[in-house]
C-alpha positions in Angstrom: -25.3 -34.4 50.4 -23.3 -37.6 50.7 -20.6 -36.9 48.1 -17.9 -34.4 49.0 -17.3 -31.6 46.5 -14.0 -31.5 44.7 -14.0 -27.7 44.1 -11.4 -26.0 46.2 -12.4 -23.2 48.6 -9.8 -20.9 47.2 -11.3 -21.2 43.7 -14.8 -20.5 45.1 -13.5 -17.4 46.9 -11.8 -16.3 43.7 -15.0 -16.7 41.6 -17.0 -14.7 44.2 -14.3 -11.9 44.3 -14.3 -11.9 40.5 -10.6 -12.4 39.9 -10.5 -16.0 38.7 -8.8 -16.2 35.3 -10.3 -19.6 34.2 -14.0 -19.6 35.2 -14.9 -22.6 33.1 -12.5 -24.7 35.2 -14.6 -24.0 38.2 -18.2 -23.3 37.0 -20.6 -25.5 35.1 -20.7 -29.3 35.1 -17.6 -31.3 36.2 -16.8 -35.0 36.7 -18.4 -37.8 34.7 -16.7 -40.7 32.9 -17.5 -42.8 36.0 -16.8 -40.1 38.5 -19.5 -38.3 40.4 -21.0 -35.3 38.4 -20.9 -31.9 40.1 -22.6 -28.7 39.0 -21.3 -25.4 40.3 -23.0 -22.0 39.8 -22.4 -18.5 40.8 -25.6 -16.5 40.9 -25.4 -13.6 43.5 -29.1 -12.7 43.1 -30.4 -16.3 43.7 -31.9 -17.6 46.9 -32.0 -21.2 45.6 -30.8 -23.1 42.6 -31.8 -26.5 41.2 -30.5 -28.7 38.3 -33.0 -29.7 35.7 -32.5 -32.6 33.3 -33.0 -31.1 29.9 -34.2 -34.4 28.4 -37.3 -34.8 30.5 -37.6 -31.6 32.6 -37.2 -33.4 35.9 -35.4 -31.9 38.8 -32.2 -33.7 39.5 -31.0 -32.0 42.6 -31.1 -28.8 44.6 -27.7 -27.1 44.8 -26.2 -26.2 48.2 -25.2 -22.6 48.9 -21.5 -23.1 49.8 -20.7 -19.4 49.9 -22.8 -16.6 51.1 -21.8 -14.5 48.1 -24.0 -16.7 45.9 -21.9 -19.7 45.0 -24.0 -22.9 44.7 -22.7 -26.4 44.1 -23.6 -30.1 44.6 -22.6 -33.6 43.6 -25.6 -35.0 41.8 -26.8 -38.2 43.4 -26.5 -41.3 41.2 -25.0 -39.4 38.2 -21.6 -40.4 36.9 -22.1 -39.3 33.2 -22.5 -35.8 32.1 -25.9 -34.8 30.6 -27.6 -31.7 29.2 -29.2 -29.6 31.9 -30.8 -26.3 32.7 -30.9 -24.3 35.9 -33.9 -23.3 37.9 -33.2 -20.4 40.2 -35.4 -18.4 42.5 -34.6 -14.8 43.6 -35.0 -13.7 47.1 -38.3 -12.2 46.3 -40.0 -13.4 43.1 -40.9 -16.5 41.0 -38.2 -19.0 39.9 -36.9 -18.9 36.3 -35.4 -21.7 34.2 -32.5 -21.2 31.8 -29.4 -22.8 30.4 -26.2 -22.5 32.3 -23.7 -20.2 30.5 -20.9 -22.5 31.6 -22.4 -25.6 30.1 -21.5 -24.7 26.5 -18.4 -25.6 24.5 -16.0 -23.4 22.7 -17.2 -20.7 20.4 -14.1 -20.3 18.2 -13.0 -23.2 16.0 -9.4 -24.3 15.9 -8.8 -22.7 12.5 -10.1 -19.4 13.8 -7.9 -19.6 16.8 -4.9 -20.4 14.6 -5.6 -17.5 12.2 -6.2 -15.0 15.1 -2.9 -16.1 16.7 -1.1 -15.5 13.4 -2.8 -12.1 13.0 -4.0 -13.2 9.6 -7.8 -13.6 10.1 -9.0 -11.2 7.4 -12.6 -12.0 8.2 -12.1 -11.6 11.9 -15.4 -9.7 12.1 -17.2 -13.0 11.6 -15.8 -14.4 14.8 -15.0 -11.5 17.1 -17.6 -9.2 18.6 -21.2 -10.3 19.4 -23.0 -12.8 17.0 -26.5 -14.2 17.5 -26.3 -17.9 16.8 -27.4 -21.3 17.9 -25.0 -23.5 19.9 -26.0 -27.0 20.8 -29.6 -26.2 19.6 -29.9 -23.3 21.9 -30.3 -19.7 20.6 -28.2 -17.0 22.1 -25.2 -14.7 21.4 -21.5 -15.5 21.2 -19.0 -12.9 22.4 -15.2 -12.9 21.7 -12.7 -10.2 22.4 -8.9 -10.0 22.1 -7.3 -9.1 25.5 -4.2 -11.4 25.9 -2.8 -9.7 29.0 -5.9 -9.3 31.0 -6.2 -11.4 34.2 -10.0 -11.7 33.8 -12.5 -10.5 31.2 -16.2 -10.5 31.8 -19.3 -9.7 29.8 -21.5 -7.1 31.6 -24.8 -5.4 30.9 -28.3 -4.9 32.3 -28.7 -8.7 32.0 -26.4 -9.3 34.9 -26.6 -5.9 36.7 -23.3 -4.8 35.2 -21.6 -7.2 37.7 -18.3 -8.4 36.2 -18.2 -11.4 38.6 -21.3 -13.0 37.1 -20.2 -13.8 33.5 -16.4 -14.1 33.3 -15.2 -15.4 29.9 -13.0 -18.3 28.8 -9.5 -17.4 27.5 -8.2 -19.2 24.4 -4.5 -19.2 25.4 -3.2 -19.7 21.9 -4.5 -16.4 20.6 -5.3 -14.3 23.7 -9.0 -14.1 22.8 -11.7 -14.4 25.5 -15.0 -16.0 24.6 -18.4 -16.8 26.0 -21.8 -18.0 24.7 -24.8 -16.4 26.4 -27.9 -18.5 25.9 -31.3 -16.7 25.6 -29.6 -13.4 24.9 -31.1 -11.5 21.9 -30.4 -8.7 19.4 -30.8 -5.2 21.0 -29.3 -6.0 24.4 -26.6 -3.6 25.7 -23.2 -4.9 26.8 -19.6 -4.0 27.5 -16.5 -5.8 28.7 -15.1 -5.6 32.2 -11.4 -6.4 32.5 -8.8 -6.8 35.2 -5.3 -5.8 34.2 -2.4 -8.3 34.6 -2.1 -7.2 38.2 -5.7 -7.7 39.0 -6.7 -4.0 39.0 -10.1 -3.1 37.6 -10.1 -1.2 34.4 -12.9 1.2 33.1 -15.6 -0.7 31.2 -14.6 -1.2 27.6 -16.6 -1.0 24.4 -16.3 -4.1 22.2 -13.7 -3.2 19.5 -15.8 -5.3 17.1 -19.2 -3.8 18.1 -21.5 -3.6 15.1 -23.9 -1.2 16.7 -23.6 1.2 19.6 -25.8 3.3 21.8 -26.5 6.9 20.6 -23.7 9.0 22.0 -23.0 10.2 24.7 -24.1 6.7 25.9 -21.2 4.3 25.3 -22.4 0.7 25.4 -22.4 -1.7 22.5 -25.7 -3.1 21.2 -26.0 -6.8 20.3 -26.5 -6.8 16.5 -24.3 -9.2 14.7 -23.8 -9.2 10.9 -27.2 -10.4 9.6 -27.6 -10.7 5.8 -28.5 -7.4 4.4 -30.9 -6.7 1.5 -29.2 -5.4 -1.6 -30.3 -4.6 -5.1 -26.9 -3.5 -6.4 -25.6 -6.7 -7.9 -25.1 -5.2 -11.4 -23.4 -2.1 -9.8 -20.8 -4.2 -8.0 -20.3 -6.4 -11.1 -19.7 -3.3 -13.2 -17.3 -1.9 -10.6 -15.4 -5.1 -10.7 -15.3 -5.0 -14.5 -14.0 -1.4 -14.4 -11.1 -2.5 -12.2 -10.2 -5.5 -14.4 -10.3 -3.3 -17.5 -8.3 -0.4 -15.9 -11.3 1.9 -16.4 -11.5 2.9 -12.7 -8.7 5.5 -13.3 -10.1 6.6 -16.7 -13.6 7.5 -15.8 -15.5 10.7 -14.9 -15.2 11.2 -11.1 -16.7 14.2 -9.3 -17.1 13.8 -5.5 -19.6 15.6 -3.2 -18.1 15.5 0.3 -20.7 15.4 3.0 -20.9 15.6 6.8 -24.1 13.6 7.3 -25.0 15.4 10.5 -25.1 18.9 9.0 -26.1 18.6 5.4 -29.6 19.2 6.5 -31.3 19.3 9.9 -35.0 19.1 10.8 -36.6 22.4 11.6 -38.2 21.0 14.8 -35.5 20.8 17.4 -32.5 20.8 14.9 -32.8 17.0 14.7 -30.5 14.9 12.5 -31.8 13.5 9.2 -31.6 9.7 9.4 -29.8 7.4 7.0 -33.2 6.6 5.4 -34.2 10.2 5.2 -30.9 11.0 3.5 -31.5 8.2 1.1 -34.7 10.1 0.1 -33.3 13.6 0.0 -29.5 13.7 -0.2 -29.2 11.0 -2.9 -31.6 12.5 -5.4 -30.0 15.9 -4.8 -26.5 14.5 -5.6 -27.8 12.7 -8.7 -29.6 15.8 -9.9 -26.4 17.8 -9.4 -24.5 15.3 -11.5 -21.9 14.2 -9.0 -20.6 10.6 -9.5 -19.8 9.9 -5.8 -20.7 10.9 -2.3 -17.8 10.9 0.2 -19.0 10.9 3.8 -16.9 12.1 6.7 -16.3 9.2 9.0 -19.4 7.2 9.8 -17.8 4.7 12.2 -19.0 5.3 15.8 -17.3 8.2 17.6 -18.0 9.8 21.0 -17.4 13.5 20.3 -19.5 15.5 17.8 -16.8 18.1 17.4 -14.3 15.5 16.0 -16.6 15.1 13.0 -15.9 11.4 13.2 -12.1 11.7 12.9 -11.7 10.3 16.4 -13.4 7.0 16.0 -14.1 4.5 18.8 -16.2 1.8 17.1 -14.6 1.1 13.8 -17.1 -1.7 12.8 -20.3 0.3 13.8 -22.0 2.9 11.6 -22.8 5.7 14.0 -26.2 5.3 15.6 -26.7 9.1 15.4 -28.5 8.4 12.1 -30.0 5.0 12.5 -29.1 1.3 12.5 -26.5 -0.6 10.4 -29.4 -1.9 8.3 -30.4 1.8 7.7 -26.9 2.7 6.7 -26.9 -0.3 4.2 -30.1 1.0 2.8 -28.5 4.4 2.2 -25.6 2.8 0.3 -28.0 0.6 -1.7 -30.1 3.6 -2.7 -26.9 5.5 -3.8 -26.0 2.6 -6.0 -29.5 2.4 -7.4 -29.1 6.0 -8.5 -25.7 5.4 -10.0 -23.7 7.1 -7.2 -20.7 5.6 -5.6 -20.1 5.8 -1.9 -16.7 6.7 -0.4 -16.1 6.8 3.4 -13.4 8.5 5.3 -11.5 5.8 7.0 -9.3 6.6 10.0 -6.5 4.1 10.7 -4.0 6.8 11.8 -5.1 7.4 15.4 -7.9 6.9 18.0 -9.1 8.8 21.0 -8.1 8.4 24.6 -11.6 7.9 25.9 -11.6 5.5 28.8 -14.0 3.1 27.2 -12.0 2.9 23.9 -9.0 0.9 22.7 -6.4 2.7 24.8 -4.7 0.6 27.5 -7.3 -2.0 26.6 -6.3 -4.9 28.7 -4.1 -3.0 31.1 -1.3 -2.9 28.6 -0.6 -0.8 25.6 -2.3 -3.3 23.4 -3.3 -1.3 20.3 -1.0 1.6 20.8 2.7 2.1 21.4 3.8 2.3 25.0 6.2 5.2 24.4 4.4 8.5 23.8 7.1 9.4 21.3 5.7 6.7 19.1 2.2 6.2 20.5 0.7 9.7 21.0 -0.3 12.4 18.5 0.4 15.6 20.5 -1.6 17.8 18.1 -4.8 15.9 18.6 -4.2 14.2 22.0 -4.9 10.8 20.3 -3.2 7.5 20.3 -1.3 5.9 17.4 -1.8 2.3 16.4 1.2 -0.1 16.8 1.3 -1.0 13.1 4.1 -3.5 13.8 1.9 -5.7 15.9 0.3 -8.3 13.7 -2.9 -8.5 15.6 -3.4 -4.7 15.3 -2.7 -4.8 11.6 -5.3 -7.7 11.4 -7.8 -5.5 13.2 -7.4 -2.6 10.8 -7.2 -4.7 7.6 -10.2 -6.7 8.5 -12.1 -3.5 9.2 -11.2 -2.1 5.8 -12.5 -5.3 4.1 -15.6 -5.3 6.3 -16.8 -1.9 5.1 -16.2 -2.9 1.5 -17.6 -6.4 1.7 -20.4 -6.0 4.2 -21.6 -2.5 3.4 -20.6 -2.5 -0.3 -18.6 0.7 0.1 -16.9 1.8 -3.1 -13.9 3.5 -1.7 -11.9 4.3 1.4 -10.4 7.8 1.7 -7.6 7.1 4.2 -7.2 10.0 6.6 -4.0 11.6 7.7 -1.6 9.3 5.8 1.3 11.7 6.3 1.0 11.3 10.0 1.3 7.6 9.6 4.3 7.7 7.2 6.6 9.9 9.3 7.9 9.1 12.8 8.6 12.8 13.3 5.3 14.0 12.1 4.6 17.3 13.9 7.3 16.5 16.4 10.4 18.5 17.5 13.9 17.0 17.9 13.9 14.6 20.8 10.2 13.9 20.6 10.4 11.0 18.2 12.4 7.7 17.9 14.1 7.0 14.6 13.6 3.7 12.8 16.1 0.9 12.9 18.1 2.6 10.1 18.1 6.0 11.8 15.5 7.5 9.5 12.1 9.1 10.1 10.1 6.7 8.0 7.6 4.6 9.9 8.5 1.3 8.3 5.7 -0.7 10.0 3.0 1.9 8.8 4.4 1.7 5.3 4.2 -2.1 5.3 0.6 -1.8 6.6 -0.5 0.7 4.0 1.0 -1.5 1.2 -0.8 -4.6 2.6 -4.0 -2.6 2.9 -3.9 -1.6 -0.8 -3.0 -5.0 -2.0 -6.0 -6.5 -0.2 -8.4 -3.9 -1.3 -7.4 -4.2 -5.0 -7.3 -8.0 -5.0 -10.4 -8.7 -2.7 -12.5 -5.5 -2.9 -14.2 -6.2 -6.2 -13.4 -2.9 -7.7 -13.3 -0.7 -4.6 -10.6 2.0 -4.5 -8.4 3.7 -2.0 -7.6 7.4 -1.8 -4.8 8.9 0.3 -5.0 12.2 2.1 -1.3 12.8 2.0 0.1 16.3 2.1 3.9 15.7 1.6 6.1 14.9 -1.3 6.3 11.2 -0.4 6.9 9.5 -3.8 4.7 7.0 -5.6 1.7 7.2 -3.2 -0.7 6.2 -5.9 1.6 3.8 -7.7 1.4 -0.1 -7.4 3.2 -1.8 -4.6 5.0 -4.1 -7.1 6.6 -0.9 -8.5 7.7 0.3 -5.1 4.7 2.5 -4.5 2.3 2.6 -1.5 -0.5 1.2 -3.8 -3.3 3.8 -3.4 -5.5 4.3 -6.3 -5.6 8.1 -5.8 -4.0 10.9 -3.8 -5.5 14.2 -2.7 -3.5 17.1 -4.4 -3.1 19.3 -1.3 -0.4 21.5 -3.0 -2.7 22.4 -5.9 -5.5 23.3 -3.5 -3.3 25.6 -1.4 -1.6 27.3 -4.3 -4.8 28.0 -6.3 -6.8 29.1 -3.3 -4.0 31.5 -2.4 -4.1 32.9 -5.9 -7.9 33.3 -5.9 -7.8 35.1 -2.6 -5.6 37.9 -4.1 -7.1 41.1 -5.5 -7.1 40.6 -9.3 -4.7 43.6 -9.6 -2.1 41.6 -7.8 -2.6 38.2 -9.5 -0.1 38.9 -12.2 2.6 38.5 -9.5 1.3 35.1 -8.5 0.6 33.7 -11.9 2.8 30.6 -11.2 0.5 29.5 -8.4 -2.1 28.5 -11.0 0.5 26.8 -13.3 2.9 25.2 -10.9 0.6 22.2 -10.3 1.2 21.1 -13.9 4.9 20.5 -13.1 3.9 17.5 -11.0 0.2 16.9 -12.0 1.0 13.5 -13.5 3.4 12.2 -10.8 0.4 10.8 -9.0 -3.3 10.0 -9.7 -4.5 13.2 -8.1 -7.9 14.2 -6.7 -8.3 18.0 -6.6 -9.9 18.6 -3.1 -11.9 21.6 -1.9 -12.7 19.8 1.3 -14.3 20.5 4.7 -10.8 21.4 6.0 -10.9 24.6 3.8 -14.1 26.0 5.3 -13.4 25.7 9.1 -11.3 27.1 11.9 -11.4 30.7 10.7 -10.5 29.9 7.0 -13.9 31.3 5.8 -16.2 29.8 3.3 -15.4 29.3 -0.4 -17.3 32.4 -1.4 -15.8 34.2 1.5 -12.2 33.6 0.3 -12.9 35.5 -3.0 -12.0 39.2 -3.2 -14.1 42.1 -4.4 -17.7 43.1 -4.0 -20.4 40.5 -4.0 -20.7 40.4 -7.8 -17.0 39.9 -8.1 -16.9 37.3 -5.3 -19.5 35.2 -7.1 -17.8 35.7 -10.5 -14.4 34.6 -9.1 -15.9 31.5 -7.5 -17.7 30.5 -10.7 -14.5 31.0 -12.7 -12.4 29.1 -10.2 -14.8 26.1 -10.2 -14.8 25.9 -14.0 -11.0 26.2 -14.1 -10.8 23.3 -11.5 -13.3 21.2 -13.4 -11.2 21.6 -16.6 -7.9 20.9 -14.8 -6.4 17.4 -14.8 -7.4 15.3 -11.8 -10.6 14.0 -10.3 -12.7 16.5 -8.4 -14.0 16.9 -4.9 -16.1 19.7 -3.4 -17.5 19.9 0.2 -21.2 20.5 0.6 -22.3 24.1 0.6 -19.6 25.1 -1.7 -21.8 24.2 -4.7 -24.1 27.1 -4.0 -21.7 29.6 -2.3 -22.6 29.4 1.3 -21.4 32.5 3.1 -20.9 31.1 6.5 -18.1 28.8 7.6 -19.3 25.2 8.0 -20.8 24.5 11.4 -21.2 20.8 12.3 -24.0 21.6 14.7 -26.5 23.0 12.1 -27.6 22.4 8.6 -26.5 24.2 5.5 -28.1 27.6 4.7 -30.4 26.3 2.0 -32.5 29.4 2.1 -29.7 31.2 0.2 -30.9 29.5 -2.9 -33.7 32.0 -3.0 -31.0 34.4 -4.0 -30.3 34.3 -7.8 -26.5 34.6 -7.3 -26.4 31.5 -5.1 -28.8 29.6 -7.4 -26.6 30.6 -10.3 -23.5 29.0 -8.7 -25.5 25.8 -8.0 -26.7 25.7 -11.6 -23.2 26.2 -12.9 -22.0 23.3 -10.7 -24.7 21.1 -12.1 -23.7 22.0 -15.6 -20.0 21.5 -15.0 -20.7 18.0 -13.8 -22.9 17.2 -16.7 -20.5 18.8 -19.2 -17.6 16.9 -17.7 -19.4 13.6 -18.1 -20.3 14.4 -21.7 -16.8 15.4 -22.8 -14.3 12.5 -22.4 -11.4 14.9 -23.0 -12.1 16.3 -19.6 -11.5 13.1 -17.7 -10.2 10.2 -19.9 -6.5 11.1 -19.4 -6.6 12.9 -16.1 -3.3 11.2 -15.1 -1.3 11.4 -18.4 0.5 14.1 -20.2 -1.1 13.2 -23.4 -4.4 14.4 -22.0 -3.2 18.0 -21.4 -1.6 20.7 -23.4 -1.0 24.3 -22.5 -2.1 26.8 -25.2 -0.8 29.8 -23.3 0.4 29.7 -19.7 2.4 33.0 -19.9 -0.2 35.8 -20.3 0.8 37.1 -16.9 -0.2 40.7 -17.4 -3.8 39.7 -18.2 -4.0 36.8 -15.8 -5.4 34.6 -18.6 -4.8 30.9 -18.8 -5.7 28.6 -21.7 -5.2 24.9 -22.2 -6.5 21.9 -24.1 -7.8 18.7 -22.5 -7.7 15.6 -24.8 -8.7 11.9 -24.7 -5.2 10.8 -25.6 -6.5 9.1 -28.8 -4.4 10.7 -31.5 -6.9 9.7 -34.2 -9.8 11.2 -32.2 -8.4 13.5 -29.4 -11.8 15.2 -28.8 -10.1 18.3 -27.4 -11.7 20.7 -25.0 -10.4 24.2 -24.9 -10.5 25.8 -21.5 -9.9 29.6 -21.1 -9.9 31.5 -17.8 -9.7 35.2 -17.4 -9.0 36.0 -13.7 -9.3 39.8 -14.0 -12.5 41.9 -14.0 -11.5 43.4 -17.4 -13.3 41.9 -20.4 -11.2 41.3 -23.5 -12.7 41.6 -27.0 -10.9 40.0 -29.9 -8.6 37.9 -27.8 -6.9 35.4 -30.0 -6.4 31.8 -28.9 -4.6 29.2 -31.0 -6.4 25.9 -31.7 -5.4 22.7 -33.5 -8.2 22.5 -36.0 -10.5 24.7 -38.1 -14.3 24.8 -38.3 -16.8 25.7 -35.7 -15.9 25.6 -32.0 -19.0 25.2 -29.9 -19.3 26.9 -26.5 -20.2 24.6 -23.6 -19.6 26.6 -20.5 -19.4 30.4 -19.9 -19.4 31.1 -16.2 -20.4 34.7 -17.0 -23.7 33.6 -18.5 -26.7 35.4 -17.2 -28.2 32.0 -16.1 -25.3 31.7 -13.6 -25.6 35.3 -12.4 -23.0 36.8 -14.8 -23.1 39.8 -17.1 -23.9 37.8 -20.2 -20.7 38.7 -22.0 -19.4 35.9 -24.2 -19.4 34.2 -27.6 -23.0 32.9 -28.1 -23.1 29.3 -29.3 -19.5 29.3 -30.4 -16.9 30.7 -32.8 -15.6 29.8 -36.2 -11.9 29.1 -36.2 -9.8 31.2 -38.6 -6.8 30.0 -40.6 -4.6 32.4 -38.6 -1.6 30.8 -36.9 -1.3 31.6 -33.3 0.3 30.0 -30.2 2.1 27.7 -32.6 -1.1 26.3 -34.0 -2.5 26.5 -37.5 -5.9 28.0 -36.5 -7.1 30.4 -33.9 -10.3 31.7 -32.3 -11.1 35.3 -31.9 -12.9 35.4 -28.5 -14.7 37.7 -26.3 -13.4 36.9 -22.8 -15.8 37.9 -20.1 -14.6 39.4 -16.8 -13.7 36.9 -14.1 -14.9 34.0 -16.2 -13.9 30.5 -17.6 -15.0 29.2 -21.0 -15.1 25.8 -22.5 -15.2 25.0 -26.3 -15.0 21.9 -28.4 -14.7 21.6 -32.2 -17.7 20.5 -34.1 -17.3 17.2 -35.8 -17.6 17.3 -39.6 -20.8 15.7 -40.8 -18.8 14.2 -43.7 
């Protein structure tokens, strides 16, 4: 070699040690523009390395080993202009291979992307961050980009480089703190992680890509190269109709009954308790939900999570559908089949916290990047999880982009946002001295409030009809009111108060219910303050709370009668409806995430009767607009009698809100085991009132007491109404009636 190298020895040593923060300044091709061209390579496994001219395949020069650790370099004889090249390297024992030099490729991120990421305003960040198969300079490979502004060095590692973080250190884009690299020849399906040095040069645990689109099956923790390939959809009309419903305001004024599902335990295979896959659930779960008449499936969190026992509520890969049930393409197929069957898909979305697993977001670049540094702000003591720093623009960007990703890429119809109360209050589940007040001395988390408002604005302006639902258990005002009116902007809010009150009432022995009558009526004092969903969720059938049927008092017959009467009362009550799987047929056991539901119980007529009732309730609700059209307005509800305390009887009317054609539905519930013959109920009109639901019908497992097809109204004033019905009220039962329309 006649030309002296310009690379400094200290830089070579730093590359070999793996602590150089700017590898592209050292590795690859340098010089040109009239200066001698050098090529520098770090390949610890290589015995020899040559430079090949990509234009004609000729060998330009063999590189010199200038460091025993595997650093090769040479000034190329006669070359003063840069050119496209490849490397030919031979291992110590084996045949040589030829490949493109990783450090010969230009930037991955464009200037606009860098600018938007620096602003924390790149709402389609998933298109640039993470791993994306693409062509760069005519060469196929995969681009990688990760935000780690405080790291001293970030490297891509995996089986392709022996998990050696020294081999493929990445380039840092200083403007936005994102590290990037293009890996030629890499393909879909390869495993990878990121290796980082903290600001002081200390090695951190290997990290999962925050934007990983596919992950290994837990407990393995590597990301899998997948990208965001175009998916196959057949739901164009579904999405268009969803968008029209939003524009017309119909998304709030439509029938909505939600079947909440934990995908890992709805059913399991008999051989080895194996999971059903996304595609198998498309073939089994979806037809079941359609047959049962539910309008939506809500799935417990499907983004990747490490611990089965968290049910997905401690997510670690927010952009990756869990690989427990298949690939991202398989999940998209499941959603598409749901839409094909006329069923919406809601996912539980968890922006409130994340787990402390070493390969996750916590202390990501050696600093508290995603979470607050102070545990009084950054740690949920109850769950031992970390809290996002919502005041950091890049963290907000990460979460907002994720929300839009699920809606846009996977066509999700709604996000049920988990644990909103824990986000809103700085003192959530904390004692005095364990939290830090906001700048005004209050307990409101102002950054989280701003984040939630921005989230809802984006979903309702860019989500093409997708909705948001808050799990919020406090009296925070205007959760489901628009941001421009001062609300948080959610479309719906879970009514946790209604759930607690009514379940407490139903758990009482009927002889004592007269003393707790207000627990069934209190919810109407605030029923129209929010757009409520009535939730009987997974949280009510775990941790020793018992199953839904197990909460009911009395012998087995009374338990089933109570449950049927309660479900029909709920389906008649204002608010959208949600029921966790297994509740629809009265599963005895508490939910166990490690096994499937007890489907064999349907061989028992009592369980089959509950299931049949639930199907009929869903179909009846859809058929009677009075039961759903004005769920959130006073003009859709009217008490007939809320004061029959001694008999524990409740009666009310549901209406469409159209004064000219109210289409009322009379709902009557008797929550004692005593039948009442000749019980008079006031109604607004005469004629024949047809019976639609009687939860004591024999087909549901009841005694068969009732009113046949219906009852003629008599011109007898009662309950302040000009007509009345003389009814037979079955024991522990709920009845629905509607007036027959005159043929004239």
